[in-house]
Backbone bond lengths (Angstrom), bond angles and torsions (degrees), N, CA, C in turn:
res aa  C-N    CA-C-N  psi(-1)  N-CA   C-N-CA  omega(-1)  CA-C   N-CA-C  phi
1 M - - - 1.428 - - 1.574 110.16 -
2 F 1.229 119.38 138.59 1.431 127.01 178.04 1.581 113.36 -81.39
3 Y 1.301 117.96 116.09 1.442 123.60 -175.23 1.635 106.49 -116.41
4 P 1.324 121.55 97.44 1.400 124.19 -176.33 1.589 104.88 -67.29
5 G 1.331 117.75 142.64 1.405 122.90 175.35 1.597 116.19 98.03
6 F 1.342 116.23 -9.83 1.470 117.29 -179.51 1.489 111.10 -92.93
7 Y 1.442 113.53 6.30 1.573 117.47 178.38 1.529 97.53 -165.48
8 F 1.461 105.33 173.53 1.493 112.99 176.81 1.517 119.34 -59.00
9 D 1.279 117.85 115.63 1.575 114.55 -177.31 1.473 106.77 -89.32
10 P 1.452 116.38 109.45 1.489 116.01 176.82 1.543 119.83 -63.05
11 T 1.408 111.49 -13.85 1.409 112.81 171.91 1.594 120.01 -63.66
12 Y 1.287 107.62 -11.99 1.641 115.51 178.37 1.581 105.63 -70.93
13 I 1.304 118.35 -15.29 1.463 119.33 179.62 1.620 106.59 -69.72
14 I 1.213 119.15 -28.59 1.421 123.42 178.97 1.552 108.97 -57.54
15 L 1.369 117.84 -34.81 1.474 121.36 -174.80 1.511 115.17 -82.90
16 I 1.374 116.63 -14.79 1.437 120.41 -173.21 1.489 112.88 -54.91
17 P 1.365 119.43 -56.21 1.447 121.02 179.57 1.558 116.08 -48.47
18 A 1.355 111.75 -46.49 1.385 117.67 178.57 1.524 114.60 -68.93
19 V 1.275 118.90 -36.20 1.402 119.12 172.96 1.554 110.44 -58.09
20 I 1.345 115.12 -48.04 1.474 118.44 -179.03 1.461 111.85 -59.51
21 I 1.308 118.73 -43.12 1.441 120.91 179.29 1.470 114.44 -67.66
22 A 1.358 117.11 -31.70 1.501 122.90 176.57 1.575 110.64 -67.13
23 F 1.311 110.29 -40.42 1.593 116.86 -178.29 1.432 106.44 -66.31
24 W 1.470 114.98 -48.09 1.469 113.76 -179.30 1.448 115.01 -63.98
25 A 1.327 119.76 -43.07 1.542 124.72 172.39 1.499 114.24 -52.50
26 Q 1.236 120.19 -44.21 1.481 126.16 174.33 1.607 109.54 -59.83
27 M 1.271 111.20 -49.45 1.483 111.03 -176.87 1.510 110.77 -62.16
28 K 1.308 112.94 -37.93 1.546 120.06 -175.75 1.405 111.78 -71.22
29 V 1.341 124.24 -37.22 1.431 124.60 177.21 1.647 108.09 -77.09
30 D 1.196 124.58 -24.47 1.482 127.41 173.21 1.406 108.61 -71.56
31 S 1.359 120.49 -51.10 1.477 120.51 -173.92 1.531 106.57 -70.98
32 T 1.299 115.96 -40.61 1.633 116.32 -176.74 1.488 109.59 -64.09
33 Y 1.372 115.72 -45.01 1.497 116.20 -176.95 1.673 106.49 -65.59
34 K 1.204 113.65 -46.50 1.496 118.38 177.86 1.637 112.24 -50.35
35 K 1.260 109.55 -38.31 1.523 113.42 -175.52 1.526 105.47 -74.43
36 Y 1.371 122.02 -48.65 1.399 122.74 -170.58 1.491 114.11 -86.73
37 R 1.366 119.37 -8.13 1.426 119.67 175.87 1.531 115.56 -70.83
38 S 1.383 108.47 -20.88 1.531 116.66 -175.24 1.601 110.57 -98.18
39 V 1.288 117.30 -0.26 1.440 123.62 -176.65 1.472 107.76 -98.93
40 R 1.359 120.75 105.21 1.463 120.96 179.66 1.539 108.49 -75.56
41 T 1.327 111.27 154.63 1.532 122.88 178.00 1.494 106.06 -81.60
42 I 1.312 110.31 160.75 1.591 123.46 -178.78 1.570 101.96 -66.37
43 N 1.318 114.51 -53.13 1.578 115.84 -172.25 1.399 116.07 -81.63
44 G 1.389 119.15 -7.05 1.381 116.87 170.84 1.505 125.24 77.03
45 N 1.389 112.05 1.52 1.381 116.64 178.02 1.383 119.70 -67.50
46 T 1.363 128.59 136.13 1.411 123.57 177.63 1.467 112.79 -81.75
47 G 1.381 116.74 165.92 1.394 116.83 -178.10 1.569 120.99 -53.25
48 S 1.495 108.70 -40.46 1.395 119.20 178.44 1.570 110.76 -63.45
49 E 1.353 111.89 -44.00 1.570 114.48 173.97 1.547 116.61 -54.48
50 I 1.350 109.38 -43.37 1.559 116.73 -178.57 1.500 105.73 -66.36
51 A 1.330 117.25 -49.23 1.462 124.37 -173.25 1.594 103.82 -56.94
52 R 1.254 119.26 -49.41 1.594 123.68 -171.35 1.517 105.87 -65.16
53 N 1.370 114.31 -41.37 1.405 116.83 -178.57 1.589 111.72 -66.49
54 I 1.220 115.56 -46.45 1.469 117.34 -179.08 1.586 113.97 -61.56
55 L 1.406 112.69 -41.97 1.435 119.60 -177.62 1.626 108.83 -66.96
56 D 1.325 117.44 -38.92 1.368 119.75 -174.13 1.580 103.48 -77.34
57 S 1.195 124.13 -39.01 1.589 124.09 175.72 1.494 108.15 -60.00
58 A 1.341 121.32 -29.46 1.449 120.40 176.94 1.441 117.00 -92.87
59 G 1.344 110.33 13.72 1.582 115.72 175.48 1.599 110.35 74.21
60 L 1.310 118.40 12.23 1.429 120.43 -177.63 1.650 109.10 -96.68
61 F 1.334 113.21 61.24 1.457 118.62 179.23 1.386 108.71 -75.63
62 D 1.365 128.98 -12.83 1.352 128.15 179.53 1.506 115.17 -89.29
63 V 1.383 115.27 -4.40 1.430 122.44 179.02 1.517 107.25 -90.11
64 R 1.330 114.69 118.85 1.463 120.73 -178.19 1.638 110.84 -83.74
65 L 1.315 112.17 160.90 1.500 120.59 168.30 1.477 111.73 -111.90
66 E 1.243 122.28 131.40 1.418 130.22 179.99 1.569 115.07 -127.85
67 R 1.265 114.80 132.51 1.513 123.34 178.91 1.559 104.38 -89.24
68 V 1.357 113.90 122.54 1.396 117.95 -178.20 1.576 106.80 -118.77
69 S 1.267 121.25 156.99 1.414 123.48 -179.11 1.490 120.85 -85.28
70 T 1.226 109.91 -14.06 1.567 120.66 -172.13 1.642 105.85 -70.12
71 H 1.326 115.38 124.10 1.434 117.81 173.96 1.534 113.41 -65.10
72 L 1.238 117.29 126.40 1.474 126.00 -175.38 1.513 110.03 55.88
73 G 1.326 121.75 33.03 1.370 129.34 175.58 1.503 113.69 -88.15
74 D 1.414 115.50 20.10 1.470 117.20 -178.32 1.457 116.96 -65.07
75 H 1.325 121.21 133.58 1.515 117.14 -179.92 1.492 102.07 -166.79
76 Y 1.494 109.16 167.03 1.468 117.12 175.41 1.510 104.86 -116.48
77 D 1.370 115.88 128.16 1.412 121.84 179.28 1.499 111.58 -101.22
78 P 1.368 118.70 104.86 1.441 121.71 -178.81 1.491 118.90 -68.66
79 T 1.279 109.09 -19.89 1.588 112.62 175.71 1.453 109.84 -74.09
80 S 1.281 122.92 -44.65 1.410 127.39 -178.45 1.607 117.23 -93.00
81 K 1.324 109.03 -9.59 1.375 120.40 -173.94 1.443 113.01 51.49
82 V 1.311 113.56 58.13 1.557 125.91 -177.68 1.434 108.48 -127.02
83 V 1.437 115.76 135.12 1.468 123.01 166.38 1.401 104.37 -96.31
84 R 1.379 123.93 117.34 1.415 124.82 177.00 1.583 107.32 -108.45
85 L 1.465 109.29 133.20 1.416 117.56 -168.45 1.555 104.06 -126.96
86 S 1.321 117.64 133.10 1.362 122.17 169.68 1.607 116.89 -63.40
87 P 1.330 121.49 156.93 1.411 119.74 -174.40 1.493 114.52 -53.15
88 E 1.384 118.43 -44.23 1.473 121.01 -178.96 1.538 112.21 -64.80
89 V 1.298 115.70 -30.27 1.509 122.00 176.58 1.516 109.35 -79.97
90 Y 1.337 117.75 -46.28 1.481 118.43 -176.36 1.459 111.41 -63.19
91 D 1.348 118.45 -49.53 1.459 119.59 -170.41 1.474 107.04 -100.00
92 G 1.321 126.49 -5.03 1.399 125.87 -176.69 1.560 113.40 -78.75
93 A 1.409 111.93 139.13 1.568 112.15 173.43 1.445 103.72 -114.34
94 T 1.420 116.94 63.06 1.400 124.74 -176.47 1.568 111.02 -119.21
95 I 1.250 114.24 169.23 1.493 119.66 177.73 1.481 108.05 -65.19
96 A 1.344 121.33 -42.07 1.455 125.18 178.77 1.518 107.81 -63.72
97 A 1.246 119.36 -49.77 1.506 121.54 -178.29 1.553 111.34 -61.67
98 A 1.299 120.00 -38.35 1.533 123.03 176.47 1.542 109.19 -64.06
99 G 1.332 116.02 -46.61 1.514 116.62 -178.27 1.409 114.47 -63.62
100 I 1.325 117.33 -47.17 1.423 121.09 -178.16 1.513 115.43 -70.98
101 A 1.244 117.31 -33.69 1.560 116.89 175.27 1.399 113.31 -71.47
102 A 1.404 117.70 -33.70 1.483 119.70 179.24 1.520 107.63 -73.35
103 H 1.376 117.76 -31.21 1.436 123.23 -177.92 1.577 105.59 -61.80
104 E 1.317 113.11 -54.53 1.528 110.80 -172.97 1.518 110.23 -72.54
105 C 1.270 122.30 -21.65 1.518 121.82 164.03 1.451 113.01 -63.00
106 G 1.324 117.23 -37.31 1.497 118.99 173.42 1.480 112.54 -56.12
107 H 1.348 121.24 -37.73 1.459 121.18 170.23 1.428 112.98 -57.07
108 A 1.376 117.71 -47.59 1.420 120.30 -177.03 1.465 113.98 -60.96
109 I 1.332 115.49 -36.14 1.501 123.52 177.23 1.618 108.51 -64.08
110 Q 1.434 112.93 -45.56 1.406 121.42 173.65 1.502 112.12 -49.87
111 H 1.310 112.38 -45.77 1.522 116.74 -177.52 1.518 108.92 -66.41
112 Q 1.305 113.26 -38.24 1.592 119.05 -177.40 1.438 109.92 -61.40
113 T 1.361 116.91 -40.48 1.438 120.94 -170.48 1.585 110.56 -103.83
114 S 1.328 114.68 16.92 1.509 121.22 174.16 1.515 111.68 54.74
115 Y 1.289 116.25 45.72 1.553 119.92 177.85 1.439 110.57 -58.61
116 K 1.399 112.84 117.61 1.429 119.02 -168.51 1.483 120.90 -52.85
117 P 1.335 117.61 -42.31 1.436 117.19 174.01 1.565 114.69 -60.16
118 L 1.421 114.00 -42.15 1.440 114.12 177.74 1.588 113.26 -68.46
119 V 1.337 113.66 -30.63 1.622 111.38 173.48 1.492 110.49 -66.23
120 L 1.330 114.33 -39.44 1.517 116.84 179.68 1.513 111.93 -61.70
121 R 1.351 114.59 -44.34 1.400 123.37 -177.75 1.580 109.26 -60.71
122 T 1.367 113.28 -47.21 1.439 117.01 179.17 1.519 115.68 -60.83
123 Q 1.470 110.77 -32.34 1.420 113.44 -175.94 1.505 113.11 -75.83
124 I 1.307 115.83 -37.15 1.397 122.26 -176.58 1.532 112.99 -83.46
125 A 1.315 117.22 -9.33 1.558 119.13 -175.62 1.470 111.73 -64.09
126 P 1.270 128.63 -36.50 1.550 123.32 176.52 1.470 113.72 -64.08
127 V 1.367 114.79 -36.56 1.486 116.66 -174.90 1.528 104.20 -76.85
128 V 1.348 122.37 -41.24 1.413 122.21 -179.83 1.470 113.60 -65.53
129 N 1.406 118.84 -34.72 1.480 120.42 175.23 1.541 114.01 -59.25
130 I 1.357 114.29 -46.69 1.461 118.49 171.01 1.414 116.63 -62.73
131 G 1.369 113.50 -48.32 1.496 122.31 -176.33 1.576 112.48 -58.03
132 S 1.326 115.42 -42.60 1.488 123.41 -174.17 1.467 105.38 -68.16
133 Q 1.326 121.71 -35.40 1.430 122.91 171.84 1.477 121.66 -61.29
134 L 1.424 107.64 -43.06 1.430 119.47 179.95 1.477 122.81 -84.70
135 S 1.343 109.86 -20.45 1.450 118.12 -171.33 1.608 114.92 -55.40
136 M 1.304 114.26 -52.98 1.470 120.45 -173.47 1.600 110.05 -76.87
137 I 1.400 117.61 -31.98 1.370 124.58 174.25 1.598 107.92 -58.79
138 L 1.390 115.87 -53.88 1.331 125.59 -176.06 1.613 110.85 -59.97
139 F 1.493 111.46 -44.23 1.424 113.00 -178.38 1.629 110.04 -71.81
140 M 1.156 119.62 -36.57 1.592 118.82 179.36 1.438 108.55 -67.95
141 I 1.320 124.07 -43.92 1.400 126.01 175.23 1.456 108.64 -54.90
142 G 1.238 121.39 -54.62 1.437 132.23 -178.96 1.510 110.69 -53.28
143 I 1.307 120.14 -45.03 1.445 124.88 179.11 1.612 111.20 -72.09
144 F 1.221 116.93 -49.11 1.453 125.90 -176.37 1.644 116.46 -64.12
145 F 1.369 106.82 -39.71 1.430 112.25 -178.03 1.584 114.03 -108.65
146 G 1.282 115.17 15.26 1.423 123.01 171.23 1.393 113.09 66.08
147 S 1.411 119.46 49.56 1.443 124.44 176.52 1.547 111.66 -117.78
148 P 1.324 121.80 84.78 1.410 117.83 178.33 1.520 119.38 -45.52
149 M 1.289 111.41 -34.27 1.513 119.26 -170.21 1.523 104.51 -70.33
150 L 1.280 117.58 -48.08 1.536 117.85 175.38 1.557 113.03 -62.70
151 A 1.387 118.07 -35.12 1.381 115.22 175.76 1.615 112.89 -64.74
152 R 1.322 113.10 -39.96 1.400 120.56 176.14 1.493 114.97 -57.81
153 F 1.381 114.16 -45.52 1.444 117.73 179.17 1.480 109.94 -59.55
154 G 1.372 115.72 -44.36 1.402 119.11 179.04 1.528 111.76 -55.78
155 I 1.308 116.40 -44.45 1.428 118.18 177.82 1.612 111.51 -61.20
156 I 1.287 110.84 -41.97 1.539 115.10 -177.46 1.561 107.04 -62.44
157 F 1.335 117.37 -44.63 1.532 122.21 -178.12 1.543 108.74 -64.70
158 F 1.323 117.05 -31.44 1.531 118.20 176.84 1.443 107.44 -77.33
159 G 1.311 119.96 -34.88 1.509 122.04 173.74 1.430 113.66 -51.20
160 A 1.387 117.54 -42.12 1.353 122.73 178.61 1.442 114.58 -56.03
161 A 1.464 109.14 -43.52 1.450 117.04 -177.11 1.555 109.59 -60.58
162 V 1.336 114.61 -40.09 1.421 123.65 -178.25 1.493 109.43 -63.28
163 L 1.312 113.64 -44.97 1.581 117.78 172.60 1.552 115.01 -53.55
164 Y 1.308 113.94 -42.85 1.435 120.42 174.76 1.538 111.87 -56.07
165 Q 1.281 112.82 -51.32 1.548 118.46 175.20 1.429 111.56 -54.86
166 L 1.305 120.05 -43.16 1.526 118.47 -175.00 1.502 107.46 -72.45
167 V 1.353 121.70 -37.08 1.421 122.51 -178.14 1.595 106.99 -68.85
168 T 1.230 114.93 -32.51 1.492 121.92 178.42 1.631 111.77 -55.72
169 L 1.299 113.01 -40.39 1.524 114.08 177.27 1.439 122.85 -53.15
170 P 1.406 120.55 -59.51 1.412 119.10 172.92 1.565 114.40 -52.69
171 V 1.358 115.17 -40.51 1.437 121.41 175.28 1.603 113.74 -48.81
172 E 1.345 112.18 -49.22 1.497 119.00 -171.19 1.529 104.27 -75.97
173 F 1.337 118.70 -44.58 1.408 123.76 -175.56 1.520 110.83 -58.75
174 N 1.331 115.53 -47.62 1.356 122.99 -176.72 1.647 111.65 -66.02
175 A 1.183 113.40 -35.29 1.566 123.46 -177.10 1.460 101.98 -63.32
176 S 1.459 114.32 -46.62 1.515 112.52 -177.91 1.461 114.97 -72.32
177 T 1.310 116.19 -33.87 1.521 115.51 175.02 1.606 110.64 -59.64
178 R 1.278 112.87 -45.36 1.534 114.26 -178.86 1.629 110.69 -67.51
179 A 1.329 118.37 -31.80 1.407 122.11 174.81 1.546 113.80 -65.69
180 L 1.220 119.67 -42.66 1.359 125.82 -176.48 1.601 108.05 -68.72
181 S 1.341 109.73 -43.69 1.498 114.48 -175.18 1.687 108.97 -67.75
182 I 1.221 114.14 -38.35 1.479 122.66 173.43 1.497 115.13 -63.35
183 L 1.250 113.18 -40.07 1.560 119.34 -179.14 1.436 111.07 -71.08
184 K 1.334 119.68 -29.72 1.492 127.22 177.47 1.453 112.21 -79.42
185 T 1.328 112.50 -51.47 1.597 111.76 -168.94 1.527 109.19 -78.29
186 R 1.374 115.79 -26.56 1.511 118.78 179.34 1.519 113.17 -82.05
187 G 1.382 117.78 -9.87 1.394 120.74 177.72 1.529 114.92 81.73
188 F 1.308 115.07 17.30 1.442 113.24 177.16 1.559 114.87 -75.27
189 L 1.331 115.75 -27.65 1.479 120.67 172.75 1.560 106.20 -129.41
190 Y 1.333 109.33 154.52 1.515 119.08 176.38 1.453 109.94 -128.85
191 G 1.426 113.05 149.88 1.433 120.00 165.95 1.559 112.50 57.36
192 D 1.463 109.56 -128.79 1.334 117.12 -174.72 1.616 114.29 -64.98
193 E 1.403 113.44 -12.49 1.460 120.72 -177.14 1.555 106.17 -67.11
194 I 1.251 116.97 -38.73 1.544 121.20 175.54 1.462 112.67 -59.86
195 K 1.280 116.27 -45.97 1.565 122.28 174.80 1.479 107.60 -55.86
196 G 1.336 120.10 -43.48 1.439 122.68 -172.88 1.509 107.29 -66.50
197 A 1.384 118.03 -51.09 1.447 122.57 174.03 1.425 114.81 -50.30
198 Q 1.384 117.10 -42.88 1.508 120.84 178.51 1.434 112.47 -65.59
199 N 1.424 119.25 -33.72 1.410 120.08 177.08 1.520 109.59 -67.56
200 V 1.333 123.20 -38.94 1.450 129.10 177.67 1.469 109.02 -58.04
201 L 1.272 115.54 -52.83 1.527 122.53 -177.75 1.551 110.62 -69.28
202 D 1.206 116.54 -42.24 1.546 117.50 179.25 1.640 110.65 -59.41
203 A 1.362 109.71 -42.68 1.473 112.15 178.37 1.478 118.21 -63.31
204 A 1.435 109.99 -40.02 1.472 117.22 170.97 1.530 111.44 -60.81
205 A 1.280 120.40 -43.57 1.546 122.68 -178.77 1.542 108.27 -57.29
206 M 1.348 115.44 -33.02 1.456 115.95 -171.88 1.612 109.07 -70.56
207 T 1.232 113.72 -24.04 1.546 120.45 179.74 1.620 100.74 -69.07
208 Y 1.204 123.79 -33.31 1.517 123.95 -179.04 1.422 110.80 -79.25
209 V 1.372 119.22 -33.37 1.355 122.43 176.94 1.578 109.33 -71.18
210 A 1.338 118.08 -41.11 1.425 122.06 174.63 1.457 109.98 -57.26
211 A 1.362 120.03 -48.62 1.502 124.17 -174.56 1.495 106.18 -66.56
212 T 1.227 121.02 -32.68 1.548 121.08 175.35 1.521 108.99 -70.02
213 L 1.328 125.84 -43.30 1.319 128.26 -177.71 1.654 106.44 -61.84
214 M 1.305 114.17 -45.75 1.498 120.87 -178.86 1.513 108.15 -63.08
215 A 1.258 119.48 -36.84 1.463 117.19 -178.69 1.589 112.42 -75.79
216 I 1.257 114.46 -37.09 1.376 118.97 173.00 1.514 114.31 -61.04
217 S 1.355 117.46 -47.06 1.404 126.42 175.27 1.508 114.29 -57.24
218 Q 1.305 115.46 -40.25 1.363 120.41 178.03 1.569 115.35 -67.74
219 L 1.375 109.64 -42.58 1.437 120.35 171.28 1.593 111.22 -52.99
220 I 1.268 113.73 -49.80 1.488 119.84 179.40 1.510 111.60 -58.69
221 R 1.327 112.56 -44.87 1.577 121.12 178.23 1.497 107.07 -55.15
222 L 1.429 118.17 -53.00 1.378 121.99 -175.25 1.522 114.57 -59.94
223 I 1.276 112.31 -40.47 1.543 116.86 175.27 1.520 110.55 -63.78
224 A 1.363 117.19 -40.88 1.520 118.55 175.98 1.408 112.42 -61.55
225 L 1.269 118.53 -44.31 1.473 125.01 -179.29 1.578 109.28 -59.20
226 N 1.329 115.22 -49.03 1.426 120.22 179.83 1.532 114.39 -60.70
227 N 1.381 111.66 -40.59 1.534 116.49 -177.60 1.539 104.61 -71.46
228 R 1.309 125.39 -35.75 1.416 127.59 177.38 1.667 110.71 -64.62
229 Y 1.299 110.20 -43.67 1.545 116.46 174.96 1.497 108.49 -60.07
230 N 1.281 122.12 -48.23 1.440 125.31 -178.30 1.559 113.52 -65.27
231 D 1.208 113.55 -28.60 1.486 119.72 174.28 1.503 113.84 -67.88
232 N 1.210 119.44 -30.24 1.424 127.65 -164.38 1.557 112.62 -93.58
């Protein structure tokens, strides 16, 4: 019988490119954010002021702003209709703060307009949350106890998590496109400031690309392990 983990597993090689890309993406987002969080904008609006302006202009008066303590914990919560911003973004009058605040408001506008990828991601989120917790458990039980069906269920559940990552990409790219357009047309940023905000958002987007590649690589690895088990 095939027992993974008792010897070097060559399928780990599948993950190496994705791990390298993920490491590079994290370094890129950290360095880019560090650079532009110290560059103040010409108009001096804070991230919270920009966010409130964008939301009100879109008619989203019911969407609240919250200041959270988590570093880079900025996000939009569609369930509670809350844009949560970290202290450096909420209080900062920097290029990084402007870009991130506008990006999260972009998600709120997506929610308002029923942007299809966001709707799909929201719909599959509960299944993905359960499946991501069960996938590896089912897969390992299936492998160790000789149950191909359980292993396949584990792969299917993990596949749902991969789908979630794939759907996340257009959601994030679209929110950034909306953010940059708003920052430019509303006069929140000028000239090179727009390019700086784009650099911040592009670097952040790469972390989602890296996460997607990692998920796809892991799915391929699980399929390879299952096929090898079935051949033995």
